[in-house]
BALOBA-1460 file (C-alpha; in Angstrom, 3 decimals):
// residues 364
<rec num="1" residu="x" x="-60.107" y="-25.893" z="22.666"/>
<rec num="2" residu="x" x="-57.891" y="-25.571" z="25.127"/>
<rec num="3" residu="x" x="-55.262" y="-28.110" z="24.802"/>
<rec num="4" residu="x" x="-54.098" y="-30.965" z="27.701"/>
<rec num="5" residu="x" x="-51.898" y="-29.537" z="30.145"/>
<rec num="6" residu="x" x="-49.327" y="-32.165" z="29.252"/>
<rec num="7" residu="x" x="-49.575" y="-31.539" z="25.190"/>
<rec num="8" residu="x" x="-48.953" y="-27.853" z="25.955"/>
<rec num="9" residu="x" x="-45.721" y="-28.387" z="28.064"/>
<rec num="10" residu="x" x="-44.524" y="-30.903" z="25.699"/>
<rec num="11" residu="x" x="-44.853" y="-27.633" z="22.640"/>
<rec num="12" residu="x" x="-43.399" y="-25.643" z="24.449"/>
<rec num="13" residu="x" x="-40.124" y="-28.107" z="25.100"/>
<rec num="14" residu="x" x="-40.334" y="-28.865" z="21.331"/>
<rec num="15" residu="x" x="-40.268" y="-25.045" z="19.770"/>
<rec num="16" residu="x" x="-37.402" y="-23.962" z="22.588"/>
<rec num="17" residu="x" x="-35.469" y="-27.193" z="21.417"/>
<rec num="18" residu="x" x="-35.649" y="-25.670" z="18.337"/>
<rec num="19" residu="x" x="-35.051" y="-22.326" z="18.581"/>
<rec num="20" residu="x" x="-32.264" y="-23.924" z="20.293"/>
<rec num="21" residu="x" x="-30.546" y="-26.180" z="17.519"/>
<rec num="22" residu="x" x="-31.656" y="-23.002" z="15.166"/>
<rec num="23" residu="x" x="-28.912" y="-21.495" z="17.417"/>
<rec num="24" residu="x" x="-26.534" y="-23.604" z="17.280"/>
<rec num="25" residu="x" x="-26.548" y="-25.231" z="13.597"/>
<rec num="26" residu="x" x="-26.584" y="-21.169" z="12.011"/>
<rec num="27" residu="x" x="-23.642" y="-20.249" z="10.438"/>
<rec num="28" residu="x" x="-21.658" y="-17.788" z="12.493"/>
<rec num="29" residu="x" x="-21.736" y="-14.164" z="10.755"/>
<rec num="30" residu="x" x="-19.391" y="-13.649" z="8.022"/>
<rec num="31" residu="x" x="-17.134" y="-11.223" z="5.998"/>
<rec num="32" residu="x" x="-16.157" y="-11.621" z="2.777"/>
<rec num="33" residu="x" x="-12.341" y="-10.104" z="2.195"/>
<rec num="34" residu="x" x="-10.535" y="-9.450" z="-1.272"/>
<rec num="35" residu="x" x="-6.740" y="-9.721" z="-0.803"/>
<rec num="36" residu="x" x="-3.352" y="-10.746" z="-2.119"/>
<rec num="37" residu="x" x="-2.340" y="-13.439" z="-0.680"/>
<rec num="38" residu="x" x="1.345" y="-14.879" z="-0.695"/>
<rec num="39" residu="x" x="3.446" y="-13.138" z="2.564"/>
<rec num="40" residu="x" x="1.164" y="-10.435" z="2.396"/>
<rec num="41" residu="x" x="-1.722" y="-12.658" z="2.703"/>
<rec num="42" residu="x" x="-0.520" y="-14.168" z="5.854"/>
<rec num="43" residu="x" x="1.066" y="-11.047" z="7.424"/>
<rec num="44" residu="x" x="-2.624" y="-9.823" z="7.083"/>
<rec num="45" residu="x" x="-4.337" y="-13.074" z="8.145"/>
<rec num="46" residu="x" x="-1.971" y="-13.101" z="11.209"/>
<rec num="47" residu="x" x="-1.902" y="-9.599" z="12.184"/>
<rec num="48" residu="x" x="-5.708" y="-8.202" z="10.759"/>
<rec num="49" residu="x" x="-7.718" y="-11.100" z="10.393"/>
<rec num="50" residu="x" x="-7.426" y="-13.417" z="12.815"/>
<rec num="51" residu="x" x="-7.551" y="-10.699" z="15.540"/>
<rec num="52" residu="x" x="-11.214" y="-9.056" z="14.047"/>
<rec num="53" residu="x" x="-12.608" y="-12.390" z="14.291"/>
<rec num="54" residu="x" x="-11.718" y="-12.898" z="17.826"/>
<rec num="55" residu="x" x="-12.911" y="-9.895" z="18.622"/>
<rec num="56" residu="x" x="-15.998" y="-10.044" z="16.944"/>
<rec num="57" residu="x" x="-16.243" y="-13.694" z="16.202"/>
<rec num="58" residu="x" x="-17.183" y="-12.324" z="12.556"/>
<rec num="59" residu="x" x="-15.832" y="-14.851" z="10.666"/>
<rec num="60" residu="x" x="-13.332" y="-13.327" z="7.391"/>
<rec num="61" residu="x" x="-13.001" y="-15.776" z="4.553"/>
<rec num="62" residu="x" x="-10.847" y="-14.238" z="2.515"/>
<rec num="63" residu="x" x="-10.476" y="-14.802" z="-1.648"/>
<rec num="64" residu="x" x="-7.447" y="-13.626" z="-3.941"/>
<rec num="65" residu="x" x="-7.577" y="-10.276" z="-5.970"/>
<rec num="66" residu="x" x="-5.566" y="-10.360" z="-9.163"/>
<rec num="67" residu="x" x="-5.679" y="-6.510" z="-9.568"/>
<rec num="68" residu="x" x="-8.093" y="-4.462" z="-12.091"/>
<rec num="69" residu="x" x="-11.285" y="-3.393" z="-11.439"/>
<rec num="70" residu="x" x="-13.198" y="-5.776" z="-13.794"/>
<rec num="71" residu="x" x="-14.538" y="-8.128" z="-11.003"/>
<rec num="72" residu="x" x="-15.832" y="-5.582" z="-9.417"/>
<rec num="73" residu="x" x="-17.225" y="-3.252" z="-11.728"/>
<rec num="74" residu="x" x="-19.096" y="-6.890" z="-13.128"/>
<rec num="75" residu="x" x="-20.344" y="-7.468" z="-9.589"/>
<rec num="76" residu="x" x="-21.604" y="-3.702" z="-9.127"/>
<rec num="77" residu="x" x="-23.671" y="-3.798" z="-12.626"/>
<rec num="78" residu="x" x="-25.162" y="-6.750" z="-12.054"/>
<rec num="79" residu="x" x="-26.019" y="-6.098" z="-8.719"/>
<rec num="80" residu="x" x="-24.288" y="-9.468" z="-7.023"/>
<rec num="81" residu="x" x="-22.096" y="-7.632" z="-4.929"/>
<rec num="82" residu="x" x="-20.517" y="-10.793" z="-3.239"/>
<rec num="83" residu="x" x="-17.111" y="-8.905" z="-2.116"/>
<rec num="84" residu="x" x="-17.094" y="-7.188" z="1.296"/>
<rec num="85" residu="x" x="-14.291" y="-5.213" z="1.994"/>
<rec num="86" residu="x" x="-10.977" y="-4.724" z="-1.305"/>
<rec num="87" residu="x" x="-7.283" y="-4.377" z="-0.525"/>
<rec num="88" residu="x" x="-6.623" y="-2.071" z="-3.946"/>
<rec num="89" residu="x" x="-3.761" y="0.078" z="-4.445"/>
<rec num="90" residu="x" x="-4.469" y="4.068" z="-4.130"/>
<rec num="91" residu="x" x="-4.951" y="4.136" z="-7.951"/>
<rec num="92" residu="x" x="-7.145" y="1.194" z="-8.750"/>
<rec num="93" residu="x" x="-9.110" y="2.743" z="-5.771"/>
<rec num="94" residu="x" x="-9.047" y="6.177" z="-7.219"/>
<rec num="95" residu="x" x="-10.523" y="5.196" z="-10.237"/>
<rec num="96" residu="x" x="-13.602" y="2.768" z="-8.726"/>
<rec num="97" residu="x" x="-14.022" y="5.881" z="-7.241"/>
<rec num="98" residu="x" x="-14.489" y="8.066" z="-9.970"/>
<rec num="99" residu="x" x="-16.504" y="5.014" z="-11.799"/>
<rec num="100" residu="x" x="-19.008" y="4.716" z="-8.897"/>
<rec num="101" residu="x" x="-18.268" y="1.144" z="-8.310"/>
<rec num="102" residu="x" x="-17.430" y="2.051" z="-4.492"/>
<rec num="103" residu="x" x="-19.064" y="3.243" z="-1.287"/>
<rec num="104" residu="x" x="-19.048" y="6.448" z="-0.472"/>
<rec num="105" residu="x" x="-17.511" y="6.560" z="3.036"/>
<rec num="106" residu="x" x="-16.557" y="9.824" z="4.060"/>
<rec num="107" residu="x" x="-17.194" y="10.525" z="7.273"/>
<rec num="108" residu="x" x="-16.401" y="7.102" z="8.709"/>
<rec num="109" residu="x" x="-15.502" y="7.425" z="12.290"/>
<rec num="110" residu="x" x="-12.050" y="5.765" z="13.034"/>
<rec num="111" residu="x" x="-10.596" y="5.677" z="15.612"/>
<rec num="112" residu="x" x="-7.565" y="7.659" z="17.284"/>
<rec num="113" residu="x" x="-3.947" y="6.776" z="17.169"/>
<rec num="114" residu="x" x="-2.220" y="5.017" z="19.911"/>
<rec num="115" residu="x" x="-0.708" y="8.743" z="20.997"/>
<rec num="116" residu="x" x="-4.167" y="10.117" z="21.317"/>
<rec num="117" residu="x" x="-4.268" y="12.157" z="18.195"/>
<rec num="118" residu="x" x="-7.196" y="12.302" z="15.556"/>
<rec num="119" residu="x" x="-7.075" y="9.793" z="12.988"/>
<rec num="120" residu="x" x="-7.043" y="12.406" z="9.997"/>
<rec num="121" residu="x" x="-3.412" y="13.474" z="11.857"/>
<rec num="122" residu="x" x="-2.059" y="10.321" z="12.162"/>
<rec num="123" residu="x" x="-3.143" y="8.927" z="8.867"/>
<rec num="124" residu="x" x="0.259" y="9.660" z="6.189"/>
<rec num="125" residu="x" x="-1.096" y="12.396" z="3.418"/>
<rec num="126" residu="x" x="-3.259" y="10.271" z="0.911"/>
<rec num="127" residu="x" x="-4.413" y="7.176" z="3.263"/>
<rec num="128" residu="x" x="-8.081" y="9.027" z="3.797"/>
<rec num="129" residu="x" x="-10.043" y="9.262" z="0.348"/>
<rec num="130" residu="x" x="-13.828" y="9.828" z="-0.321"/>
<rec num="131" residu="x" x="-14.035" y="5.720" z="-1.292"/>
<rec num="132" residu="x" x="-10.611" y="4.696" z="0.808"/>
<rec num="133" residu="x" x="-8.602" y="4.188" z="4.147"/>
<rec num="134" residu="x" x="-5.579" y="3.575" z="3.590"/>
<rec num="135" residu="x" x="-3.743" y="0.287" z="5.599"/>
<rec num="136" residu="x" x="0.164" y="-0.447" z="4.262"/>
<rec num="137" residu="x" x="2.756" y="1.744" z="2.183"/>
<rec num="138" residu="x" x="5.327" y="1.006" z="0.089"/>
<rec num="139" residu="x" x="7.851" y="2.691" z="-1.608"/>
<rec num="140" residu="x" x="10.072" y="3.250" z="-4.916"/>
<rec num="141" residu="x" x="13.249" y="3.785" z="-3.384"/>
<rec num="142" residu="x" x="16.991" y="3.477" z="-4.599"/>
<rec num="143" residu="x" x="19.109" y="0.898" z="-3.787"/>
<rec num="144" residu="x" x="22.875" y="0.533" z="-3.846"/>
<rec num="145" residu="x" x="25.465" y="-1.966" z="-4.390"/>
<rec num="146" residu="x" x="27.521" y="-0.707" z="-1.816"/>
<rec num="147" residu="x" x="30.438" y="-2.924" z="-2.838"/>
<rec num="148" residu="x" x="30.999" y="-0.394" z="-5.839"/>
<rec num="149" residu="x" x="31.847" y="2.333" z="-3.654"/>
<rec num="150" residu="x" x="34.385" y="2.235" z="-0.820"/>
<rec num="151" residu="x" x="35.416" y="6.004" z="0.156"/>
<rec num="152" residu="x" x="32.102" y="7.342" z="-0.002"/>
<rec num="153" residu="x" x="28.905" y="5.885" z="-0.262"/>
<rec num="154" residu="x" x="25.911" y="7.661" z="-1.513"/>
<rec num="155" residu="x" x="22.976" y="8.910" z="0.917"/>
<rec num="156" residu="x" x="20.726" y="11.006" z="-1.079"/>
<rec num="157" residu="x" x="18.622" y="11.314" z="-4.169"/>
<rec num="158" residu="x" x="20.612" y="14.424" z="-5.827"/>
<rec num="159" residu="x" x="23.659" y="11.151" z="-5.382"/>
<rec num="160" residu="x" x="21.333" y="8.684" z="-7.761"/>
<rec num="161" residu="x" x="22.037" y="11.798" z="-10.455"/>
<rec num="162" residu="x" x="25.596" y="12.619" z="-9.179"/>
<rec num="163" residu="x" x="27.821" y="10.469" z="-12.004"/>
<rec num="164" residu="x" x="30.857" y="12.666" z="-11.349"/>
<rec num="165" residu="x" x="31.572" y="11.558" z="-7.101"/>
<rec num="166" residu="x" x="29.429" y="8.295" z="-7.875"/>
<rec num="167" residu="x" x="29.832" y="6.736" z="-11.184"/>
<rec num="168" residu="x" x="28.403" y="3.663" z="-13.036"/>
<rec num="169" residu="x" x="25.723" y="2.574" z="-14.118"/>
<rec num="170" residu="x" x="21.783" y="3.589" z="-12.882"/>
<rec num="171" residu="x" x="18.815" y="1.241" z="-12.951"/>
<rec num="172" residu="x" x="15.480" y="2.966" z="-14.055"/>
<rec num="173" residu="x" x="12.150" y="1.679" z="-14.676"/>
<rec num="174" residu="x" x="11.104" y="1.521" z="-18.256"/>
<rec num="175" residu="x" x="7.329" y="2.484" z="-17.408"/>
<rec num="176" residu="x" x="6.960" y="6.228" z="-18.867"/>
<rec num="177" residu="x" x="7.195" y="8.723" z="-17.659"/>
<rec num="178" residu="x" x="5.543" y="8.601" z="-13.998"/>
<rec num="179" residu="x" x="8.186" y="7.506" z="-11.071"/>
<rec num="180" residu="x" x="11.275" y="8.796" z="-13.210"/>
<rec num="181" residu="x" x="10.085" y="12.631" z="-13.445"/>
<rec num="182" residu="x" x="8.931" y="12.988" z="-10.259"/>
<rec num="183" residu="x" x="12.285" y="11.446" z="-9.094"/>
<rec num="184" residu="x" x="14.475" y="14.229" z="-11.580"/>
<rec num="185" residu="x" x="12.179" y="16.869" z="-9.763"/>
<rec num="186" residu="x" x="13.114" y="15.959" z="-6.467"/>
<rec num="187" residu="x" x="16.818" y="15.176" z="-7.099"/>
<rec num="188" residu="x" x="16.474" y="18.962" z="-8.841"/>
<rec num="189" residu="x" x="15.671" y="20.490" z="-5.478"/>
<rec num="190" residu="x" x="11.573" y="20.875" z="-5.851"/>
<rec num="191" residu="x" x="10.139" y="20.526" z="-2.596"/>
<rec num="192" residu="x" x="8.130" y="17.064" z="-2.170"/>
<rec num="193" residu="x" x="4.481" y="19.426" z="-1.968"/>
<rec num="194" residu="x" x="5.613" y="21.656" z="-4.416"/>
<rec num="195" residu="x" x="6.735" y="18.830" z="-7.093"/>
<rec num="196" residu="x" x="3.538" y="18.210" z="-8.869"/>
<rec num="197" residu="x" x="2.919" y="22.199" z="-9.132"/>
<rec num="198" residu="x" x="6.023" y="22.218" z="-11.001"/>
<rec num="199" residu="x" x="5.651" y="19.328" z="-12.850"/>
<rec num="200" residu="x" x="2.145" y="20.650" z="-14.131"/>
<rec num="201" residu="x" x="4.587" y="23.568" z="-15.948"/>
<rec num="202" residu="x" x="6.108" y="23.325" z="-19.214"/>
<rec num="203" residu="x" x="8.977" y="24.718" z="-17.404"/>
<rec num="204" residu="x" x="8.733" y="22.251" z="-14.973"/>
<rec num="205" residu="x" x="8.689" y="19.089" z="-17.208"/>
<rec num="206" residu="x" x="11.508" y="20.294" z="-18.583"/>
<rec num="207" residu="x" x="13.367" y="20.674" z="-15.812"/>
<rec num="208" residu="x" x="12.802" y="16.922" z="-15.079"/>
<rec num="209" residu="x" x="13.545" y="15.955" z="-18.594"/>
<rec num="210" residu="x" x="16.735" y="18.077" z="-18.162"/>
<rec num="211" residu="x" x="18.512" y="16.361" z="-15.492"/>
<rec num="212" residu="x" x="17.625" y="12.984" z="-16.656"/>
<rec num="213" residu="x" x="19.480" y="14.001" z="-19.983"/>
<rec num="214" residu="x" x="22.508" y="14.067" z="-16.943"/>
<rec num="215" residu="x" x="22.486" y="10.027" z="-16.770"/>
<rec num="216" residu="x" x="20.640" y="9.076" z="-20.252"/>
<rec num="217" residu="x" x="24.278" y="7.613" z="-21.250"/>
<rec num="218" residu="x" x="24.450" y="5.588" z="-18.005"/>
<rec num="219" residu="x" x="20.996" y="3.929" z="-17.141"/>
<rec num="220" residu="x" x="19.736" y="0.252" z="-17.596"/>
<rec num="221" residu="x" x="16.453" y="-0.399" z="-18.073"/>
<rec num="222" residu="x" x="14.477" y="-3.232" z="-16.211"/>
<rec num="223" residu="x" x="10.704" y="-3.849" z="-16.801"/>
<rec num="224" residu="x" x="9.464" y="-6.456" z="-14.059"/>
<rec num="225" residu="x" x="10.007" y="-5.549" z="-10.577"/>
<rec num="226" residu="x" x="12.224" y="-7.950" z="-9.926"/>
<rec num="227" residu="x" x="15.032" y="-7.672" z="-12.266"/>
<rec num="228" residu="x" x="16.276" y="-4.357" z="-10.132"/>
<rec num="229" residu="x" x="17.662" y="-6.746" z="-7.140"/>
<rec num="230" residu="x" x="19.000" y="-8.974" z="-9.535"/>
<rec num="231" residu="x" x="20.712" y="-6.245" z="-11.281"/>
<rec num="232" residu="x" x="22.186" y="-4.969" z="-8.357"/>
<rec num="233" residu="x" x="23.543" y="-8.182" z="-6.479"/>
<rec num="234" residu="x" x="25.025" y="-8.508" z="-9.735"/>
<rec num="235" residu="x" x="26.893" y="-5.748" z="-9.879"/>
<rec num="236" residu="x" x="25.409" y="-4.772" z="-13.427"/>
<rec num="237" residu="x" x="24.637" y="-1.472" z="-12.011"/>
<rec num="238" residu="x" x="25.915" y="0.811" z="-9.192"/>
<rec num="239" residu="x" x="22.283" y="2.330" z="-8.305"/>
<rec num="240" residu="x" x="18.535" y="1.257" z="-8.973"/>
<rec num="241" residu="x" x="15.211" y="2.773" z="-8.416"/>
<rec num="242" residu="x" x="13.739" y="-0.322" z="-6.989"/>
<rec num="243" residu="x" x="10.831" y="-1.193" z="-4.658"/>
<rec num="244" residu="x" x="11.772" y="-1.159" z="-1.021"/>
<rec num="245" residu="x" x="10.300" y="-5.065" z="-0.333"/>
<rec num="246" residu="x" x="12.537" y="-6.166" z="-2.601"/>
<rec num="247" residu="x" x="15.920" y="-5.229" z="-1.267"/>
<rec num="248" residu="x" x="14.962" y="-5.913" z="2.348"/>
<rec num="249" residu="x" x="17.168" y="-7.722" z="4.680"/>
<rec num="250" residu="x" x="17.731" y="-7.938" z="7.824"/>
<rec num="251" residu="x" x="21.219" y="-8.686" z="7.620"/>
<rec num="252" residu="x" x="23.085" y="-6.257" z="9.694"/>
<rec num="253" residu="x" x="26.057" y="-5.303" z="6.995"/>
<rec num="254" residu="x" x="23.474" y="-6.160" z="3.460"/>
<rec num="255" residu="x" x="25.434" y="-5.991" z="-0.177"/>
<rec num="256" residu="x" x="22.645" y="-3.553" z="-1.168"/>
<rec num="257" residu="x" x="21.800" y="-0.831" z="0.908"/>
<rec num="258" residu="x" x="19.006" y="1.292" z="0.774"/>
<rec num="259" residu="x" x="18.539" y="5.296" z="0.402"/>
<rec num="260" residu="x" x="14.977" y="6.442" z="1.610"/>
<rec num="261" residu="x" x="15.798" y="9.902" z="0.727"/>
<rec num="262" residu="x" x="13.139" y="10.982" z="-2.195"/>
<rec num="263" residu="x" x="11.471" y="7.855" z="-1.599"/>
<rec num="264" residu="x" x="8.203" y="8.050" z="-3.919"/>
<rec num="265" residu="x" x="5.217" y="5.980" z="-1.588"/>
<rec num="266" residu="x" x="1.965" y="4.284" z="-2.737"/>
<rec num="267" residu="x" x="-1.014" y="2.707" z="-0.473"/>
<rec num="268" residu="x" x="-3.073" y="0.053" z="-0.527"/>
<rec num="269" residu="x" x="-6.524" y="0.915" z="0.635"/>
<rec num="270" residu="x" x="-9.382" y="-0.740" z="1.680"/>
<rec num="271" residu="x" x="-12.490" y="0.142" z="0.017"/>
<rec num="272" residu="x" x="-16.381" y="-1.987" z="-0.241"/>
<rec num="273" residu="x" x="-17.205" y="-2.614" z="-3.381"/>
<rec num="274" residu="x" x="-20.909" y="-0.143" z="-4.313"/>
<rec num="275" residu="x" x="-24.250" y="-2.148" z="-2.955"/>
<rec num="276" residu="x" x="-22.212" y="-4.470" z="-0.652"/>
<rec num="277" residu="x" x="-25.046" y="-5.756" z="1.193"/>
<rec num="278" residu="x" x="-22.378" y="-5.802" z="4.427"/>
<rec num="279" residu="x" x="-21.876" y="-2.638" z="4.555"/>
<rec num="280" residu="x" x="-22.232" y="-2.451" z="8.405"/>
<rec num="281" residu="x" x="-20.045" y="-4.815" z="9.077"/>
<rec num="282" residu="x" x="-17.430" y="-3.826" z="6.298"/>
<rec num="283" residu="x" x="-17.255" y="-0.536" z="8.178"/>
<rec num="284" residu="x" x="-16.762" y="-2.128" z="11.637"/>
<rec num="285" residu="x" x="-14.248" y="-4.173" z="9.871"/>
<rec num="286" residu="x" x="-11.994" y="-1.309" z="8.453"/>
<rec num="287" residu="x" x="-12.199" y="-0.066" z="11.499"/>
<rec num="288" residu="x" x="-10.379" y="-2.343" z="13.207"/>
<rec num="289" residu="x" x="-8.176" y="-3.511" z="10.497"/>
<rec num="290" residu="x" x="-6.493" y="0.328" z="9.749"/>
<rec num="291" residu="x" x="-6.152" y="0.823" z="14.150"/>
<rec num="292" residu="x" x="-3.018" y="1.556" z="15.386"/>
<rec num="293" residu="x" x="-2.193" y="-1.669" z="16.885"/>
<rec num="294" residu="x" x="-2.739" y="-3.741" z="14.361"/>
<rec num="295" residu="x" x="-1.363" y="-2.356" z="11.544"/>
<rec num="296" residu="x" x="1.754" y="-2.339" z="13.772"/>
<rec num="297" residu="x" x="1.530" y="-6.753" z="14.025"/>
<rec num="298" residu="x" x="1.104" y="-6.346" z="10.193"/>
<rec num="299" residu="x" x="4.592" y="-3.613" z="10.123"/>
<rec num="300" residu="x" x="5.936" y="-6.710" z="11.853"/>
<rec num="301" residu="x" x="5.559" y="-9.023" z="9.838"/>
<rec num="302" residu="x" x="6.797" y="-7.805" z="6.508"/>
<rec num="303" residu="x" x="8.531" y="-4.266" z="5.385"/>
<rec num="304" residu="x" x="5.420" y="-2.505" z="4.394"/>
<rec num="305" residu="x" x="5.005" y="1.298" z="6.428"/>
<rec num="306" residu="x" x="1.788" y="1.185" z="8.479"/>
<rec num="307" residu="x" x="-0.262" y="3.614" z="7.536"/>
<rec num="308" residu="x" x="-0.357" y="5.404" z="10.854"/>
<rec num="309" residu="x" x="2.069" y="7.419" z="12.353"/>
<rec num="310" residu="x" x="1.246" y="6.449" z="15.402"/>
<rec num="311" residu="x" x="1.557" y="2.164" z="14.840"/>
<rec num="312" residu="x" x="5.513" y="3.056" z="14.626"/>
<rec num="313" residu="x" x="5.682" y="3.364" z="17.699"/>
<rec num="314" residu="x" x="3.937" y="-0.465" z="18.400"/>
<rec num="315" residu="x" x="5.774" y="-1.774" z="15.759"/>
<rec num="316" residu="x" x="7.807" y="-4.773" z="17.357"/>
<rec num="317" residu="x" x="10.109" y="-7.790" z="15.946"/>
<rec num="318" residu="x" x="9.968" y="-9.468" z="13.496"/>
<rec num="319" residu="x" x="8.630" y="-12.894" z="14.991"/>
<rec num="320" residu="x" x="10.038" y="-15.439" z="12.203"/>
<rec num="321" residu="x" x="14.124" y="-14.208" z="13.470"/>
<rec num="322" residu="x" x="13.604" y="-11.375" z="15.863"/>
<rec num="323" residu="x" x="15.055" y="-8.560" z="13.249"/>
<rec num="324" residu="x" x="14.111" y="-5.125" z="14.167"/>
<rec num="325" residu="x" x="11.853" y="-3.667" z="11.698"/>
<rec num="326" residu="x" x="11.365" y="-0.740" z="12.251"/>
<rec num="327" residu="x" x="14.377" y="0.562" z="9.982"/>
<rec num="328" residu="x" x="12.948" y="-1.017" z="6.924"/>
<rec num="329" residu="x" x="9.419" y="0.374" z="7.547"/>
<rec num="330" residu="x" x="8.448" y="3.673" z="4.438"/>
<rec num="331" residu="x" x="6.364" y="5.407" z="7.200"/>
<rec num="332" residu="x" x="9.453" y="5.691" z="9.468"/>
<rec num="333" residu="x" x="9.941" y="9.245" z="10.630"/>
<rec num="334" residu="x" x="13.577" y="8.682" z="9.907"/>
<rec num="335" residu="x" x="12.973" y="7.414" z="6.231"/>
<rec num="336" residu="x" x="9.782" y="9.517" z="5.758"/>
<rec num="337" residu="x" x="11.312" y="13.088" z="5.161"/>
<rec num="338" residu="x" x="11.542" y="13.951" z="2.039"/>
<rec num="339" residu="x" x="8.816" y="10.966" z="0.917"/>
<rec num="340" residu="x" x="6.593" y="11.887" z="-1.978"/>
<rec num="341" residu="x" x="2.981" y="10.268" z="-2.675"/>
<rec num="342" residu="x" x="2.403" y="9.427" z="-6.110"/>
<rec num="343" residu="x" x="-0.629" y="11.159" z="-7.059"/>
<rec num="344" residu="x" x="-2.790" y="8.664" z="-9.634"/>
<rec num="345" residu="x" x="-5.666" y="11.565" z="-10.079"/>
<rec num="346" residu="x" x="-2.554" y="14.222" z="-11.373"/>
<rec num="347" residu="x" x="-1.783" y="11.354" z="-13.713"/>
<rec num="348" residu="x" x="-4.950" y="10.591" z="-14.915"/>
<rec num="349" residu="x" x="-5.112" y="14.487" z="-15.863"/>
<rec num="350" residu="x" x="-1.843" y="15.181" z="-16.473"/>
<rec num="351" residu="x" x="-0.413" y="11.756" z="-17.800"/>
<rec num="352" residu="x" x="-1.026" y="11.883" z="-21.869"/>
<rec num="353" residu="x" x="1.201" y="14.650" z="-22.815"/>
<rec num="354" residu="x" x="4.248" y="13.517" z="-21.036"/>
<rec num="355" residu="x" x="3.135" y="9.748" z="-21.745"/>
<rec num="356" residu="x" x="3.980" y="11.569" z="-25.503"/>
<rec num="357" residu="x" x="6.714" y="13.331" z="-24.777"/>
<rec num="358" residu="x" x="8.670" y="10.683" z="-22.668"/>
<rec num="359" residu="x" x="8.198" y="8.056" z="-25.922"/>
<rec num="360" residu="x" x="9.821" y="10.679" z="-27.785"/>
<rec num="361" residu="x" x="12.436" y="11.402" z="-25.509"/>
<rec num="362" residu="x" x="13.324" y="7.217" z="-24.990"/>
<rec num="363" residu="x" x="13.589" y="6.915" z="-28.901"/>
<rec num="364" residu="x" x="16.817" y="9.453" z="-29.114"/>
């Protein structure tokens, strides 16, 4: 039976109207990115999330992350993966990769550096892994109370261990051997690219502990991240290891100055939980968010180094106070010369024996 023309036309109009209504009311595509919040989250929102949405029309839903792998493991094991991209500390990313909790993204196509360099050469060592792509670098550095030195200011990691030329208490983190043994070997002349090979030998470990013995009587131990900056501000120590962001200051003559030489750097990286139904979109986000320009915009907002070398030349002034950010970034070439990447895989394999020796050394 043929429909009357008026009825057929009415049905066409209704179908078209229904389709238009569906496109109007259908929610836009979205992506769930899990990160750390606070000033770090603000910088990511302004430099990465909003520009990504503007470029792709994909909404970024941001969820807060407390660290660790418990929730990622739960989602992956249940098959109900709700997180598409997670901002992880590299140590956790490496552990998650070993446990099969992250997608393997080896071979991901990443944009070249701003200078045309291939991505593999533009990223700092350790930033590209089988399950992760690095975004920012943060470091343990040496903070100096400049008021305790008049004729000469300490400049190097060797100076941290030189009590004769630079007397005063030294602050070290009481977290075990990691960081402390690396610092000692760098101060004893070991090259960064040789350090873990040396530390993996009995003679190398002996050398590190012997170097620490030279300042042991002057050490004041700290545990929480905010403590060393407070110790330096009060004058309790002349120098201390400290996270670089904890003593960040745009004051042209700060009381607490940074020694970048011998910095021990770590990365925050992006990974994709295994089984994410949004893997294709997650990869698209990671490509965008780890491009030279977004990382440079993030570095202008907070003192973390972009994981790409070519981003440094793009970093502008801090928009809150027009301060120059480059001098405060771990990956700026003038700060990165004798930097060491802390190797979580090495510590996973070799840490147990050194932990036992460290506990014995701390008791004596």
